[in-house]
C-alpha positions in Angstrom: 73.2 4.5 7.9 70.3 7.0 7.8 72.4 9.7 6.5 73.7 7.4 3.7 70.1 6.4 2.8 69.1 10.0 2.6 72.1 10.9 0.5 71.2 8.1 -1.8 67.6 9.2 -2.2 68.7 12.8 -2.9 71.1 11.5 -5.6 68.4 9.3 -7.1 65.8 12.0 -7.4 68.2 14.9 -8.3 71.2 13.5 -10.1 70.1 10.2 -11.7 69.8 10.7 -15.5 66.3 11.1 -16.8 65.4 8.7 -19.7 64.7 10.8 -22.8 64.1 10.6 -26.4 66.3 12.6 -28.7 65.8 14.2 -32.1 68.5 15.8 -34.2 67.5 19.2 -35.5 67.6 19.4 -39.3 66.7 22.2 -41.7 63.8 21.8 -44.1 61.4 23.8 -46.2 58.5 25.2 -44.4 55.6 26.9 -46.2 53.4 29.4 -44.3 49.8 28.6 -45.0 46.3 29.8 -43.9 43.8 27.1 -43.5 40.1 27.2 -44.1 37.4 24.5 -44.0 34.6 24.3 -46.5 32.7 22.5 -49.1 33.1 21.8 -52.8 30.7 24.0 -54.9 30.0 24.8 -58.5 30.1 28.4 -59.5 27.3 27.8 -62.1 24.4 25.6 -61.2 20.8 25.4 -62.4 17.7 23.4 -61.7 16.2 21.8 -64.8 12.5 22.3 -64.7 9.6 22.4 -67.3 7.8 25.5 -68.5 4.6 23.7 -68.9 2.8 21.0 -67.0 2.9 17.5 -68.4 3.8 13.9 -67.9 7.5 12.8 -68.3 7.7 10.5 -71.3 11.5 10.0 -71.3 14.5 11.0 -69.1 17.5 10.8 -71.4 20.2 11.4 -68.8 21.2 10.3 -65.3 23.3 11.7 -62.6 27.0 11.7 -63.4 26.4 12.1 -67.1 28.3 14.9 -69.0 26.1 16.9 -71.3 26.7 19.6 -73.9 24.6 22.8 -74.5 21.6 21.9 -76.6 21.5 18.2 -75.7 18.0 16.8 -75.0 17.5 16.0 -71.3 13.8 15.4 -70.8 10.8 14.7 -73.1 7.2 15.4 -72.0 4.2 13.7 -73.5 3.3 15.9 -76.5 0.3 14.2 -78.1 -2.3 16.8 -76.9 -0.1 19.6 -78.0 0.6 18.1 -81.4 -3.3 18.1 -81.9 -3.5 21.7 -80.8 -0.8 22.6 -83.3 -2.6 20.9 -86.1 -5.8 22.8 -85.2 -3.9 26.0 -85.2 -2.4 25.2 -88.6 -5.9 24.5 -90.0 -7.2 27.8 -88.6 -4.4 29.7 -90.3 -5.1 28.0 -93.7 -8.9 28.8 -93.2 -8.1 32.5 -92.5 -5.9 32.6 -95.6 -8.7 31.1 -97.7 -11.2 33.6 -96.3 -8.9 36.5 -97.3 -8.7 35.2 -100.8 -12.5 35.0 -101.0 -12.9 38.6 -99.7 -10.3 39.7 -102.3 -12.4 38.1 -105.0 -15.5 39.8 -103.6 -13.7 43.2 -103.7 -12.6 42.6 -107.4 -16.3 41.9 -108.3 -17.4 45.1 -106.4 -14.8 47.1 -108.1 -16.0 45.9 -111.6 -19.6 46.7 -110.5 -18.5 50.2 -109.3 -16.8 51.0 -112.6 -19.9 50.1 -114.6 -22.0 52.2 -112.2 -19.8 55.2 -112.6 -20.0 54.9 -116.4 -23.7 54.5 -116.4 -24.2 57.5 -114.1 -21.9 59.7 -116.2 -23.9 58.7 -119.4 -27.3 59.4 -117.8 -26.0 62.7 -116.3 -25.0 63.9 -119.8 -28.4 62.9 -121.2 -30.2 64.7 -118.4 -28.2 67.9 -119.2 -29.8 67.8 -122.7 -33.2 66.8 -121.3 -32.9 63.5 -123.1 -33.7 61.4 -120.1 -35.9 61.6 -117.0 -35.0 62.7 -113.5 -36.0 59.2 -112.3 -33.4 57.6 -114.5 -30.7 59.9 -113.1 -31.7 59.2 -109.5 -31.8 55.5 -110.1 -28.2 55.5 -111.6 -26.9 57.7 -108.7 -28.4 55.1 -106.3 -26.8 52.3 -108.1 -23.4 54.1 -108.0 -23.8 54.6 -104.2 -24.5 51.0 -103.7 -21.4 50.0 -105.7 -19.2 52.3 -103.7 -20.6 50.8 -100.4 -19.9 47.3 -101.8 -16.3 48.1 -102.4 -15.9 49.7 -99.0 -17.5 46.7 -97.3 -15.2 44.4 -99.2 -12.1 46.3 -98.1 -13.4 46.2 -94.5 -13.8 42.5 -94.8 -10.3 42.0 -96.1 -8.9 44.1 -93.2 -11.0 42.0 -90.7 -9.7 38.9 -92.4 -6.1 40.1 -92.2 -6.6 40.6 -88.4 -8.1 37.1 -88.1 -5.1 35.7 -90.0 -2.6 37.5 -87.6 -4.6 36.0 -84.6 -4.5 32.5 -86.1 -0.8 32.8 -86.8 -0.1 34.0 -83.2 -2.1 31.1 -81.9 -0.1 28.8 -84.0 3.2 30.2 -82.8 2.0 29.9 -79.2 1.0 26.2 -79.7 4.3 25.5 -81.5 6.2 27.1 -78.6 4.3 24.9 -76.1 5.1 21.9 -78.2 8.8 22.8 -78.3 8.6 23.2 -74.5 7.9 19.4 -74.2 11.6 18.9 -75.0 14.0 20.3 -72.4 17.6 20.8 -73.4 20.8 21.6 -71.5 21.4 25.4 -71.3 25.2 24.9 -71.0 28.0 22.3 -70.9 28.2 20.5 -67.6 27.3 17.4 -65.5 24.0 16.1 -64.1 24.5 15.8 -60.3 21.0 15.0 -59.2 17.9 13.3 -60.7 14.7 13.9 -58.9 12.1 12.5 -61.3 11.3 9.4 -63.3 9.4 8.6 -66.5 5.6 8.7 -65.9 5.8 11.5 -63.2 3.6 14.5 -63.7 5.5 17.8 -63.4 4.5 21.4 -63.2 6.4 24.6 -64.0 9.2 25.2 -61.6 9.3 21.6 -60.3 12.9 20.1 -60.2 13.6 17.2 -62.6 17.4 17.5 -62.7 20.3 19.5 -61.3 22.9 20.6 -63.7 26.3 22.2 -62.8 29.1 23.6 -64.9 32.4 21.7 -64.4 34.3 24.6 -65.9 34.8 26.1 -62.4 34.5 24.2 -59.1 35.7 25.7 -55.9 35.9 25.3 -52.2 33.9 27.8 -50.2 36.2 27.9 -47.3 35.6 29.6 -43.9 38.8 31.4 -42.8 39.4 33.2 -39.5 39.1 37.0 -40.0 42.5 37.5 -38.4 44.1 36.1 -41.6 42.3 38.4 -44.0 45.2 40.8 -44.5 47.4 37.9 -45.7 45.1 36.9 -48.6 44.7 38.1 -52.2 43.0 36.6 -55.3 45.4 34.5 -57.3 47.4 33.1 -54.5 48.4 29.5 -54.8 47.2 26.9 -52.5 46.3 23.2 -52.1 43.1 21.4 -51.1 42.9 18.2 -49.1 39.6 16.3 -49.4 38.5 14.3 -46.4 38.0 11.4 -48.7 41.7 11.5 -49.5 43.4 13.0 -46.4 46.9 12.0 -47.6 46.6 13.6 -51.0 46.8 17.4 -51.9 45.3 18.9 -55.0 46.5 22.3 -56.6 44.3 25.3 -56.1 44.2 29.1 -56.1 42.3 31.9 -54.4 39.4 32.8 -56.8 37.8 35.6 -54.7 37.5 37.0 -51.1 34.2 37.3 -49.3 33.2 40.8 -48.1 31.1 39.9 -45.1 32.3 38.1 -41.9 30.1 35.9 -39.7 29.2 37.8 -36.6 29.2 34.8 -34.4 32.2 32.7 -35.6 34.3 35.8 -36.8 35.1 33.9 -40.0 34.6 35.0 -43.7 34.3 33.1 -47.0 37.2 32.6 -49.3 36.4 30.9 -52.7 39.3 28.6 -53.6 39.3 27.4 -57.2 40.2 23.7 -57.4 42.6 23.2 -60.4 42.6 19.5 -60.3 39.9 17.1 -58.8 40.1 13.6 -57.4 38.8 10.7 -59.5 35.7 10.6 -57.3 34.1 13.8 -56.0 30.8 15.2 -55.1 29.4 18.7 -54.8 29.0 19.5 -51.1 31.8 17.3 -49.8 34.1 18.7 -47.1 37.6 19.7 -47.7 40.4 21.8 -46.1 42.0 24.6 -48.1 45.6 25.5 -47.4 46.6 28.9 -48.9 50.2 29.9 -49.3 50.7 33.4 -47.9 54.6 33.6 -47.8 57.6 32.4 -49.8 58.9 28.9 -48.7 61.8 29.2 -46.1 64.6 26.9 -45.1 64.4 26.8 -41.3 65.2 24.2 -38.5 62.3 21.8 -38.1 61.3 20.1 -34.9 58.4 17.7 -34.0 55.7 19.5 -32.0 55.9 16.8 -29.3 59.3 18.3 -28.3 57.9 21.8 -27.6 57.6 22.9 -24.0 55.8 26.0 -22.8 57.2 27.7 -19.7 56.2 31.0 -18.1 54.3 31.9 -21.3 57.3 31.2 -23.6 57.9 28.5 -26.1 61.1 26.5 -25.9 62.8 23.1 -26.1 65.4 21.2 -24.1 68.7 20.8 -25.9 71.1 17.9 -25.0 74.2 19.8 -23.9 76.8 16.9 -23.2 74.3 14.9 -21.4 72.5 17.8 -19.6 69.2 19.2 -20.5 69.4 22.9 -21.3 66.4 25.0 -21.7 66.3 27.1 -24.9 63.7 29.7 -25.8 62.7 29.6 -29.5 60.6 31.7 -31.9 58.1 29.5 -33.7 57.3 29.9 -37.5 54.7 28.0 -39.6 53.8 24.5 -39.0 52.2 21.3 -40.4 50.2 18.7 -38.6 53.2 17.3 -36.7 56.2 19.6 -37.4 56.9 23.2 -36.7 59.6 25.6 -38.1 61.9 27.4 -35.7 62.8 31.0 -36.8 65.2 31.7 -34.0 66.7 29.7 -31.1 68.0 26.6 -32.7 70.5 25.5 -35.3 70.6 22.4 -37.4 72.8 19.7 -35.9 71.7 20.4 -32.3 69.9 17.6 -30.5 66.7 18.2 -28.6 65.3 15.9 -26.0 62.0 15.0 -24.2 61.2 12.5 -21.4 60.4 9.0 -22.6 57.4 8.9 -20.2 54.5 11.1 -21.1 54.2 12.0 -17.5 57.8 12.7 -17.0 59.4 16.3 -16.8 62.8 17.9 -17.3 64.4 20.8 -15.6 67.2 23.1 -16.8 70.6 21.4 -15.9 69.1 17.9 -15.3 71.2 15.1 -16.5 69.6 13.0 -19.3 70.1 9.5 -20.7 69.2 8.9 -24.2 67.1 5.7 -24.8 
């Protein structure tokens, strides 16, 4: 009886079929991809800030608004600057009037000079004939000199007035430029993604009011392992999966490759241009980029849960007429749950694995499919 019991136990542990799950191998399309994780960024982005200090009178846009180049975004209080412009305009007009007065003085001095020249020439002729005194000749010469000096002074006054006019005009241009700086416009087409100020706030040059990005080119700055570098080139097709929509893929392509790897993580940046965006998106949100690095292949596909690693080799157990047979396989590209088999399996074969997670199979062990 003891021998019978031992024999029964041996049969139970060695020959009783192991309960297994089965999976028929089928061929399918597998795409070899390189994956990188990164964030959505805008290639062109700018901070909207004032050139002058002032109080915000009106904010004409909000985050999420689309704007065109030249659209008004912010208005600063401009009352003081309008007064400065009016003063500058008055100074220009005053400078022009002063020049006109100086020109009139020059014309008067020119007339006096002409008369003094004629008088001097007449007295000089009389003096040659001893028909006048030396005193009269000296007096006419003095009058001629005074007339010449008056003309020169008038010309100098006009030159000075011209310089004053130029200075007044420059001052006007400066004040007009400052007045125009109270209206801040969009430098390019894009979207407002951040609003940092409100009407009534006082701002200074360089302080951030809004953040504007161009929506013409948005990309994922993905970190990719440096071992994949040789497989990548600009223009390669790919797809992007945003963490807000893990079940949806959006078309993309490689825009450019980084030329510096992180010395700690051994990863480098790949900029992946997103060709289509989800309905709701945000700059800085996380996403995974999957870049196609080989032509799609038709290969046998198996669930990863059926893979077994033995003695450093990958393989599966094949159901060979109720017996588990170990088969070494060569793995190809994979997805989250499925992997392609390059060599070792054919479509139509049935692979098995134990029903119990703690169960195990051995080569030649009988199996019972559940």
